[in-house]
Backbone bond lengths (Angstrom), bond angles and torsions (degrees), N, CA, C in turn:
res aa  C-N    CA-C-N  psi(-1)  N-CA   C-N-CA  omega(-1)  CA-C   N-CA-C  phi
1 M - - - 1.464 - - 1.534 109.49 -
2 A 1.309 116.20 137.79 1.461 121.62 -179.01 1.522 110.63 -65.34
3 D 1.322 115.71 141.64 1.459 121.66 178.19 1.530 108.51 -78.01
4 P 1.336 118.82 117.65 1.475 120.29 -178.35 1.520 112.81 -62.60
5 R 1.328 117.24 -21.00 1.463 120.13 179.44 1.527 111.26 -67.94
6 V 1.326 116.94 -28.93 1.465 120.13 178.60 1.527 110.21 -64.99
7 E 1.325 116.87 -43.98 1.466 120.41 178.53 1.529 110.93 -63.48
8 K 1.331 116.94 -40.72 1.466 119.92 178.95 1.524 111.02 -66.83
9 F 1.324 116.07 -37.92 1.463 120.90 176.48 1.528 109.79 -60.14
10 A 1.322 116.68 -46.98 1.463 121.20 178.31 1.527 111.09 -60.74
11 K 1.304 116.63 -38.89 1.469 121.51 179.09 1.526 110.43 -61.27
12 V 1.331 116.70 -42.09 1.463 121.14 177.58 1.530 110.40 -61.68
13 L 1.316 116.75 -47.03 1.464 121.24 -176.97 1.525 112.51 -63.95
14 V 1.316 117.08 -37.18 1.473 121.23 -175.70 1.524 112.12 -88.35
15 E 1.335 117.16 -45.04 1.466 120.22 -173.66 1.525 113.08 -87.59
16 Y 1.339 117.16 -30.16 1.463 118.88 -178.80 1.529 111.87 -103.55
17 C 1.317 117.66 -59.09 1.464 120.74 -172.17 1.525 112.55 -62.21
18 T 1.321 116.74 -52.19 1.469 120.17 -175.97 1.525 113.40 -103.39
19 R 1.330 117.03 -14.44 1.469 122.01 175.17 1.537 111.39 48.71
20 I 1.314 114.22 57.13 1.461 121.19 -175.55 1.526 110.76 -62.38
21 Q 1.331 114.90 134.66 1.456 123.23 179.64 1.534 109.48 -113.13
22 P 1.339 117.48 160.58 1.465 119.93 176.55 1.528 111.25 -53.71
23 G 1.308 115.56 131.99 1.460 120.85 179.33 1.514 114.94 91.86
24 D 1.335 118.34 -13.38 1.464 120.69 179.44 1.528 110.71 -63.69
25 R 1.324 115.94 133.59 1.462 121.49 172.61 1.522 107.75 -92.83
26 V 1.322 116.26 125.80 1.466 121.29 -170.32 1.526 110.19 -122.95
27 L 1.331 116.39 113.09 1.460 121.16 173.88 1.527 108.71 -81.26
28 I 1.328 116.84 126.75 1.465 122.00 177.46 1.523 107.34 -110.91
29 E 1.341 116.96 107.33 1.462 122.40 -179.39 1.523 109.27 -99.29
30 A 1.327 116.67 127.40 1.463 120.02 -179.18 1.518 109.20 -164.74
31 T 1.329 115.59 172.87 1.457 120.38 169.95 1.526 108.26 -102.37
32 T 1.322 114.64 170.77 1.466 119.97 179.69 1.525 112.00 -62.28
33 A 1.330 117.21 -21.32 1.465 120.48 -179.51 1.521 112.19 -67.34
34 A 1.334 117.03 -20.28 1.467 121.58 -177.21 1.524 112.12 -100.42
35 E 1.316 117.76 22.68 1.465 121.09 -175.06 1.531 113.91 -51.61
36 P 1.343 120.31 -45.28 1.473 118.63 -178.90 1.530 112.86 -58.71
37 L 1.335 116.64 -41.31 1.463 119.51 -179.55 1.528 110.92 -72.42
38 V 1.317 117.70 -38.00 1.470 120.56 177.46 1.526 110.42 -59.32
39 R 1.329 116.44 -45.45 1.469 120.37 179.43 1.534 110.97 -62.02
40 A 1.331 116.29 -41.63 1.465 120.15 -179.38 1.526 111.06 -66.45
41 I 1.330 116.84 -41.14 1.467 120.85 177.55 1.526 110.56 -64.27
42 Y 1.315 116.26 -43.80 1.467 121.57 179.17 1.528 110.34 -53.62
43 L 1.328 115.63 -46.90 1.465 120.14 -179.28 1.522 111.30 -66.30
44 K 1.332 117.16 -42.14 1.466 120.50 -179.24 1.529 111.30 -64.94
45 V 1.324 117.06 -37.21 1.468 119.87 177.13 1.525 110.28 -64.96
46 L 1.329 116.65 -41.49 1.466 120.02 176.32 1.525 110.71 -60.28
47 E 1.326 116.49 -44.71 1.464 120.67 -179.89 1.526 111.49 -62.07
48 A 1.338 116.48 -30.35 1.467 120.72 179.61 1.525 112.31 -82.38
49 G 1.335 116.99 -4.77 1.460 120.38 179.84 1.512 114.24 90.03
50 G 1.350 116.51 8.04 1.457 120.25 -179.29 1.516 112.74 -89.40
51 H 1.334 114.88 -178.87 1.459 122.12 -179.62 1.529 108.77 -117.17
52 P 1.328 118.80 97.34 1.465 120.65 -179.32 1.523 111.61 -74.34
53 V 1.331 115.71 133.82 1.464 121.37 177.72 1.527 107.63 -126.64
54 P 1.330 118.14 91.69 1.465 120.03 -177.86 1.525 111.81 -75.64
55 L 1.322 116.12 133.51 1.459 122.88 172.98 1.530 106.06 -121.51
56 V 1.316 115.45 89.61 1.465 122.01 -172.99 1.523 108.81 -105.16
57 Q 1.343 115.61 123.46 1.457 121.53 -174.84 1.529 110.56 -118.63
58 F 1.335 115.81 163.16 1.455 119.37 171.65 1.525 108.70 -68.51
59 P 1.338 117.98 149.02 1.468 120.27 -175.81 1.526 114.61 -54.87
60 D 1.345 118.82 -32.77 1.464 120.12 -178.38 1.529 112.77 -90.57
61 M 1.332 116.66 11.58 1.470 121.56 176.75 1.527 111.20 -126.80
62 F 1.319 118.06 13.66 1.462 121.95 -170.38 1.521 111.31 -77.60
63 F 1.324 116.73 117.52 1.466 122.76 173.82 1.520 108.60 -91.52
64 P 1.342 120.75 134.26 1.454 127.69 11.72 1.531 114.62 -99.11
65 Q 1.291 120.05 12.76 1.461 122.09 178.88 1.518 109.79 -128.47
66 H 1.313 115.47 156.28 1.469 122.47 174.70 1.526 112.77 60.83
67 E 1.336 116.21 37.43 1.467 119.70 173.98 1.532 108.58 -85.10
68 D 1.314 116.50 63.86 1.458 121.49 -170.31 1.526 112.52 -62.28
69 M 1.325 118.22 -46.27 1.462 120.82 -176.97 1.525 111.33 -63.66
70 L 1.340 116.49 -43.75 1.462 120.24 179.75 1.522 110.73 -65.04
71 T 1.328 117.22 -45.01 1.458 120.63 -177.41 1.524 111.56 -66.16
72 L 1.314 117.08 -32.60 1.464 121.32 179.67 1.527 112.67 -76.90
73 Y 1.329 117.03 -42.25 1.460 120.20 -167.56 1.526 114.79 -115.87
74 G 1.328 118.91 -9.86 1.458 120.45 -176.64 1.518 112.99 -76.56
75 N 1.352 116.62 150.66 1.465 120.25 173.84 1.529 109.30 -86.20
76 D 1.337 116.64 178.88 1.464 120.12 -175.13 1.523 111.96 -59.81
77 S 1.323 116.84 -40.37 1.464 120.31 179.65 1.524 111.01 -63.96
78 Q 1.309 116.55 -40.10 1.465 120.74 179.85 1.525 111.37 -70.11
79 L 1.333 116.66 -36.15 1.463 120.19 178.34 1.524 111.28 -67.55
80 D 1.327 116.90 -27.00 1.468 121.80 -178.35 1.528 112.56 -90.76
81 F 1.315 117.29 1.00 1.466 122.55 -174.38 1.528 111.23 -76.87
82 V 1.339 116.42 130.52 1.466 122.14 177.06 1.529 108.57 -92.09
83 P 1.332 118.55 120.60 1.471 120.40 -179.22 1.531 111.08 -58.73
84 P 1.331 118.70 117.69 1.469 120.71 -173.56 1.523 113.98 -68.20
85 L 1.332 118.08 -30.56 1.462 119.33 179.83 1.526 110.56 -66.53
86 Q 1.336 116.39 -46.26 1.463 119.09 176.61 1.521 111.24 -63.64
87 K 1.331 116.85 -41.68 1.469 120.34 -178.61 1.522 110.37 -59.77
88 L 1.321 117.37 -44.71 1.461 120.79 178.82 1.524 110.85 -61.27
89 A 1.333 116.35 -45.63 1.466 119.84 -177.84 1.521 111.52 -64.60
90 Y 1.330 117.34 -43.66 1.465 120.45 -178.51 1.526 111.53 -69.49
91 D 1.321 117.04 -26.78 1.468 120.88 178.51 1.524 112.83 -83.03
92 Q 1.348 117.93 -26.45 1.460 119.78 -169.55 1.532 115.26 -124.68
93 F 1.316 118.73 -31.38 1.462 120.30 -175.46 1.526 111.07 -70.20
94 E 1.317 114.57 165.99 1.468 120.50 178.17 1.530 112.83 -90.73
95 S 1.336 117.49 -17.44 1.465 118.68 -174.31 1.522 111.44 -160.05
96 R 1.331 115.25 156.67 1.457 120.65 168.67 1.525 109.30 -144.48
97 I 1.336 114.93 143.92 1.460 123.24 175.51 1.523 106.87 -121.65
98 R 1.334 116.70 118.48 1.471 120.74 -179.93 1.527 109.49 -109.44
99 I 1.330 115.05 132.06 1.464 121.31 -178.49 1.522 109.06 -119.09
100 H 1.328 117.37 107.41 1.461 120.27 173.70 1.524 108.35 -71.68
101 S 1.320 116.23 130.25 1.466 119.74 -173.68 1.523 110.06 -158.93
102 T 1.329 115.88 53.87 1.454 119.62 -177.53 1.529 111.35 -74.17
103 T 1.315 115.35 154.84 1.466 120.91 177.37 1.523 111.69 -107.57
104 N 1.355 116.63 -0.10 1.465 121.09 178.29 1.518 108.45 -153.06
105 T 1.309 117.11 100.12 1.463 120.75 -177.23 1.524 112.50 -75.90
106 R 1.331 118.06 -8.12 1.472 121.89 -179.94 1.533 111.73 -105.01
107 S 1.299 117.16 10.82 1.466 120.60 -170.54 1.524 113.69 -64.03
108 Q 1.340 118.11 -24.26 1.460 119.76 -177.62 1.523 112.85 -104.91
109 T 1.320 117.25 10.05 1.461 120.99 -176.71 1.523 112.00 -58.78
110 A 1.323 117.79 -42.45 1.468 121.49 -175.55 1.524 113.17 -95.32
111 I 1.318 118.04 5.24 1.469 120.78 -178.87 1.526 109.80 -80.45
112 D 1.317 116.34 136.96 1.455 122.16 -178.86 1.528 110.67 -56.32
113 A 1.336 115.92 128.18 1.468 120.98 -174.99 1.521 112.18 -64.10
114 V 1.324 117.16 -35.25 1.469 120.60 -179.99 1.525 110.34 -65.45
115 R 1.328 116.64 -41.87 1.462 120.32 178.71 1.526 110.62 -66.30
116 A 1.328 115.70 -42.73 1.466 119.32 179.26 1.525 110.95 -62.57
117 Q 1.330 116.28 -36.86 1.462 120.65 -178.27 1.522 111.91 -67.30
118 K 1.330 116.98 -25.18 1.460 120.10 179.89 1.528 112.40 -66.54
119 R 1.319 116.65 -15.69 1.468 119.27 176.91 1.525 111.69 -81.50
120 N 1.340 117.27 -4.99 1.462 120.06 -177.96 1.523 112.21 -64.67
121 R 1.345 117.76 -36.42 1.470 118.97 -177.89 1.525 111.47 -65.96
122 P 1.349 119.82 -50.55 1.470 118.77 176.41 1.523 112.85 -58.94
123 T 1.336 116.09 -40.64 1.463 119.32 177.63 1.522 110.48 -61.92
124 G 1.339 116.11 -40.81 1.457 120.74 -179.63 1.514 113.03 -63.89
125 V 1.326 117.43 -35.56 1.470 121.29 178.09 1.523 110.26 -61.52
126 I 1.324 116.16 -44.48 1.464 120.99 179.68 1.525 110.61 -67.78
127 T 1.335 116.14 -45.04 1.470 120.42 -178.51 1.523 111.24 -63.27
128 E 1.336 117.11 -38.76 1.465 120.43 179.56 1.519 110.87 -60.62
129 A 1.328 116.95 -43.18 1.466 120.36 178.77 1.522 110.63 -64.28
130 Q 1.321 116.14 -40.83 1.468 120.68 179.00 1.523 111.34 -60.86
131 M 1.328 116.71 -49.43 1.459 120.46 -175.74 1.531 111.33 -70.57
132 R 1.319 116.78 -39.97 1.473 120.19 -179.47 1.524 111.16 -65.31
133 R 1.328 117.05 -50.40 1.461 119.85 -178.11 1.530 111.00 -71.72
134 G 1.334 116.06 -30.46 1.460 118.80 175.43 1.519 111.39 -64.00
135 A 1.343 116.46 -42.85 1.465 120.97 178.99 1.523 111.51 -65.10
136 E 1.332 116.45 -29.01 1.470 120.91 178.37 1.524 112.38 -80.13
137 G 1.341 116.89 -8.14 1.456 120.67 -177.56 1.512 113.47 80.05
138 A 1.350 116.26 14.66 1.463 120.49 -177.20 1.525 112.86 -98.77
139 F 1.333 117.14 -6.56 1.464 120.48 -173.15 1.525 109.36 -143.82
140 K 1.325 115.75 122.92 1.469 122.06 179.18 1.526 107.76 -106.14
141 W 1.336 116.52 127.14 1.460 118.61 -176.24 1.528 110.94 -139.74
142 V 1.314 114.46 148.34 1.460 120.17 176.14 1.525 108.59 -145.74
143 T 1.321 115.49 144.30 1.462 122.60 177.23 1.517 108.69 -120.04
144 T 1.313 115.83 135.78 1.461 119.79 -179.19 1.524 109.93 -145.14
145 L 1.315 116.57 -170.35 1.464 122.49 -175.76 1.516 109.25 -137.98
146 Y 1.316 115.34 141.09 1.464 121.80 174.41 1.522 107.85 -109.91
147 P 1.328 118.55 132.94 1.470 120.16 -176.03 1.528 112.50 -64.07
148 T 1.333 115.30 132.27 1.461 121.91 175.46 1.526 108.80 -131.77
149 E 1.314 116.01 166.69 1.465 121.03 177.95 1.528 110.60 -60.36
150 A 1.325 117.44 -36.37 1.465 121.10 -178.71 1.524 111.33 -62.94
151 Y 1.326 116.66 -45.82 1.462 119.76 178.08 1.528 110.84 -64.03
152 A 1.317 117.10 -38.26 1.465 121.10 178.97 1.523 110.74 -63.25
153 Q 1.321 117.43 -41.18 1.461 121.04 178.16 1.518 110.98 -62.84
154 D 1.332 117.14 -43.66 1.466 120.54 178.41 1.526 111.54 -61.35
155 A 1.322 116.02 -34.94 1.467 121.09 -179.27 1.530 112.34 -84.07
156 E 1.338 116.02 -2.32 1.467 122.05 -177.98 1.525 110.83 56.63
157 M 1.328 114.22 46.33 1.461 122.09 177.88 1.520 109.25 -126.66
158 S 1.313 115.94 159.67 1.457 119.03 166.67 1.526 107.70 -69.66
159 F 1.329 116.69 161.79 1.461 119.44 179.97 1.526 111.07 -62.07
160 A 1.334 116.91 -41.08 1.470 120.36 179.93 1.524 110.75 -63.10
161 Q 1.335 116.69 -40.79 1.466 120.20 178.13 1.525 110.67 -63.55
162 Y 1.328 115.88 -41.74 1.462 119.07 -178.36 1.525 111.34 -68.99
163 E 1.323 116.98 -39.01 1.465 119.86 174.27 1.527 110.31 -56.14
164 D 1.323 116.84 -48.21 1.466 120.83 179.02 1.521 110.65 -59.02
165 F 1.336 116.14 -42.40 1.461 121.43 179.99 1.531 110.99 -58.76
166 V 1.332 116.82 -47.71 1.469 121.26 -178.46 1.522 111.18 -66.16
167 Y 1.321 116.76 -46.78 1.464 119.33 -176.28 1.527 112.13 -69.17
168 R 1.336 116.84 -29.63 1.472 118.71 172.78 1.524 110.20 -69.14
169 A 1.330 116.37 -38.81 1.466 120.45 -178.15 1.525 112.05 -63.42
170 V 1.323 117.12 -36.67 1.474 120.14 179.42 1.528 111.43 -93.32
171 H 1.327 115.66 0.16 1.467 124.13 178.07 1.525 112.65 62.17
172 A 1.341 115.19 34.44 1.462 119.77 174.38 1.521 111.75 -74.39
173 N 1.327 116.39 -7.26 1.473 120.75 176.31 1.525 111.87 -88.01
174 E 1.332 117.40 -4.41 1.468 121.60 178.63 1.534 109.93 -76.49
175 D 1.332 115.79 155.50 1.469 119.18 174.71 1.526 110.86 -62.00
176 D 1.343 116.20 -40.93 1.466 121.27 179.58 1.527 108.21 -134.75
177 P 1.329 117.91 84.63 1.466 120.03 -176.81 1.523 113.65 -64.80
178 V 1.321 117.81 -29.47 1.466 119.91 178.44 1.525 110.13 -65.09
179 A 1.325 116.63 -42.58 1.464 120.73 177.26 1.523 110.61 -62.85
180 F 1.344 116.80 -38.12 1.466 120.18 178.25 1.520 110.61 -59.76
181 W 1.334 117.52 -48.50 1.457 120.06 -176.67 1.525 112.21 -70.72
182 R 1.317 117.09 -30.61 1.470 118.64 174.70 1.526 110.67 -65.13
183 K 1.326 115.77 -35.11 1.465 120.15 176.86 1.524 110.53 -66.80
184 V 1.341 117.08 -41.91 1.465 121.13 176.55 1.524 110.19 -58.59
185 E 1.323 116.21 -46.48 1.466 120.98 179.84 1.528 111.24 -58.45
186 K 1.317 116.41 -45.09 1.468 121.20 -178.18 1.524 111.29 -66.52
187 E 1.333 117.01 -44.86 1.464 120.72 -178.37 1.527 110.99 -65.39
188 Q 1.331 116.48 -42.33 1.458 118.97 179.85 1.522 111.73 -69.19
189 Q 1.331 117.38 -32.71 1.456 119.71 178.08 1.519 110.71 -66.77
190 S 1.327 116.77 -34.17 1.470 120.31 175.40 1.521 110.37 -63.16
191 A 1.339 116.41 -40.22 1.462 120.35 178.02 1.529 111.01 -67.18
192 V 1.322 116.91 -38.02 1.463 121.05 177.19 1.518 110.21 -60.61
193 K 1.328 116.57 -44.59 1.473 120.41 179.30 1.521 111.08 -60.52
194 W 1.342 116.48 -39.22 1.462 120.38 179.82 1.524 110.83 -65.63
195 M 1.329 117.30 -35.11 1.469 120.70 -176.85 1.517 113.27 -81.90
196 E 1.322 117.28 -19.13 1.463 119.97 -179.35 1.528 110.57 -59.40
197 G 1.323 116.33 133.36 1.457 120.98 179.01 1.513 114.34 87.71
198 K 1.332 117.63 -7.24 1.469 119.90 176.82 1.527 108.87 -72.22
199 N 1.337 115.49 148.69 1.462 120.25 -174.08 1.523 114.88 -107.71
200 Q 1.332 117.23 -27.13 1.461 119.05 -171.35 1.520 111.80 -141.56
201 V 1.329 115.44 145.40 1.461 122.44 173.57 1.521 107.92 -116.52
202 V 1.334 116.26 132.48 1.462 122.25 178.06 1.521 108.43 -120.40
203 L 1.323 116.58 126.46 1.464 122.64 177.93 1.518 108.26 -117.42
204 R 1.343 116.54 118.04 1.461 120.29 -179.00 1.513 110.51 -134.95
205 G 1.313 116.51 137.21 1.455 122.33 178.43 1.513 109.47 -176.59
206 P 1.341 116.82 -175.79 1.472 120.28 -178.33 1.526 113.26 -58.10
207 N 1.338 117.32 -29.19 1.463 120.40 -175.93 1.523 113.89 -119.87
208 V 1.335 116.34 16.13 1.461 118.28 -178.86 1.523 110.86 -155.69
209 D 1.322 115.46 143.12 1.465 122.88 170.36 1.528 106.29 -150.22
210 L 1.323 115.38 90.64 1.458 121.52 -174.54 1.522 110.92 -128.47
211 T 1.316 115.83 143.78 1.463 121.26 167.77 1.525 107.49 -127.51
212 L 1.315 116.13 144.57 1.462 120.30 178.29 1.522 109.17 -150.59
213 S 1.314 115.42 150.01 1.464 121.21 -178.97 1.522 110.61 -91.84
214 V 1.345 115.29 137.10 1.467 121.42 172.41 1.532 109.57 -123.22
215 K 1.322 116.17 21.20 1.457 121.05 -177.67 1.526 110.70 -59.90
216 G 1.330 115.97 125.80 1.451 121.42 178.92 1.514 115.07 78.60
217 R 1.328 116.57 0.34 1.458 119.55 -178.58 1.529 111.20 -82.71
218 K 1.329 115.28 152.18 1.459 121.64 177.17 1.521 109.51 -95.51
219 F 1.329 116.31 137.55 1.464 121.70 175.75 1.528 108.35 -101.04
220 N 1.320 115.86 129.57 1.462 121.72 -174.66 1.522 111.67 -107.49
221 N 1.308 115.54 134.48 1.459 122.82 178.74 1.527 108.67 -90.72
222 S 1.316 115.54 99.47 1.468 120.45 179.91 1.524 107.42 -95.47
223 C 1.321 116.01 92.43 1.468 121.68 -166.85 1.523 113.30 -119.73
224 G 1.339 117.10 26.42 1.453 119.33 174.95 1.511 115.30 96.98
225 T 1.325 118.16 8.85 1.461 119.31 -179.89 1.529 112.53 -87.75
226 H 1.337 117.44 -13.80 1.468 120.69 176.34 1.527 112.33 -121.40
227 N 1.311 116.83 -31.26 1.460 121.80 176.06 1.521 108.42 -128.94
228 M 1.316 116.12 134.84 1.459 120.30 179.49 1.522 108.19 -131.50
229 P 1.362 118.15 117.04 1.463 126.86 7.86 1.529 112.41 -81.46
230 D 1.329 114.75 170.78 1.454 122.09 179.81 1.522 107.61 -160.03
231 G 1.322 115.70 -169.13 1.451 119.74 178.34 1.511 111.96 139.86
232 E 1.327 116.45 70.21 1.458 120.46 179.36 1.524 109.61 -154.09
233 I 1.325 114.35 163.37 1.459 122.26 171.52 1.519 105.86 -119.89
234 Y 1.323 117.19 128.46 1.459 117.75 -175.33 1.520 111.52 -133.71
235 T 1.323 113.81 156.01 1.456 122.87 174.72 1.516 106.91 -154.98
236 G 1.311 117.46 -172.11 1.459 121.82 176.34 1.513 109.58 -135.18
237 P 1.333 117.71 141.20 1.466 119.66 179.96 1.521 111.60 -71.50
238 V 1.317 115.73 157.99 1.458 120.64 173.07 1.530 108.16 -62.53
239 E 1.317 115.88 132.10 1.451 120.46 -177.93 1.531 111.25 -54.72
240 E 1.321 115.94 136.40 1.467 124.91 176.93 1.525 112.84 65.98
241 S 1.351 117.20 17.17 1.471 119.13 179.68 1.524 112.37 -96.35
242 V 1.327 118.08 -9.97 1.463 120.82 -175.84 1.520 109.91 -74.49
243 N 1.333 115.65 131.82 1.464 121.02 -179.54 1.524 109.15 -140.98
244 G 1.334 116.70 136.06 1.462 120.30 177.79 1.512 111.92 130.61
245 W 1.316 114.89 -152.90 1.464 119.08 -176.56 1.527 110.67 -147.72
246 V 1.345 114.81 159.81 1.453 121.16 174.96 1.523 107.77 -143.93
247 R 1.324 116.26 140.67 1.463 121.60 179.58 1.523 109.18 -111.68
248 F 1.311 116.90 126.81 1.461 122.27 177.39 1.521 109.18 -99.69
249 T 1.330 115.74 126.00 1.466 119.69 -176.59 1.522 110.79 -114.36
């Protein structure tokens, strides 16, 4: 029997995170291990009037991570190659949903670091298009994770425990997870408004006494529209403004 949490997870990714509209072209990046979620997302995109384009790869061929076969056996020209299908989608599509779903988190442990680093340029080309078009409001993207045995082993959990952990984190166990995340977005935006115009942050406690300037800084509402799960407000201090001490125990 299909897990109802998978359908709710897909609903969050399509209706909340990327807010797919009629006519949107949606790249779905995943490995074969995430097939149930890919199928659920595909259906939700259709229901929203969009055009789902699944790009499902084997776990050891997944771009931009875990390209084990290419990194092991490819020559310099092949390592520098930018995948044209992804490049086209990131340059032209309205959205992409990426699902990390590896079956071996240690697969690149023995791979030569210099060879692995050569994949940074192709990855950077894709990332640049994502960030540029995202900033222009022309590209909606979200990255998430589908539970696998490999992730469960790393977490020292049974697979069932890890599944529960992931689905609780994305709130797929809620009656209406989309409503939950919309509430998070609204509440965090209220906090962002309160922080706007503030000049200084003071941190004091038994193990910390720090002051730092945030004058002129922007506060960002990270509420699950780019990473799922999420839920934070972030900014950066003015360079060289931090003063005080912190003790790590």
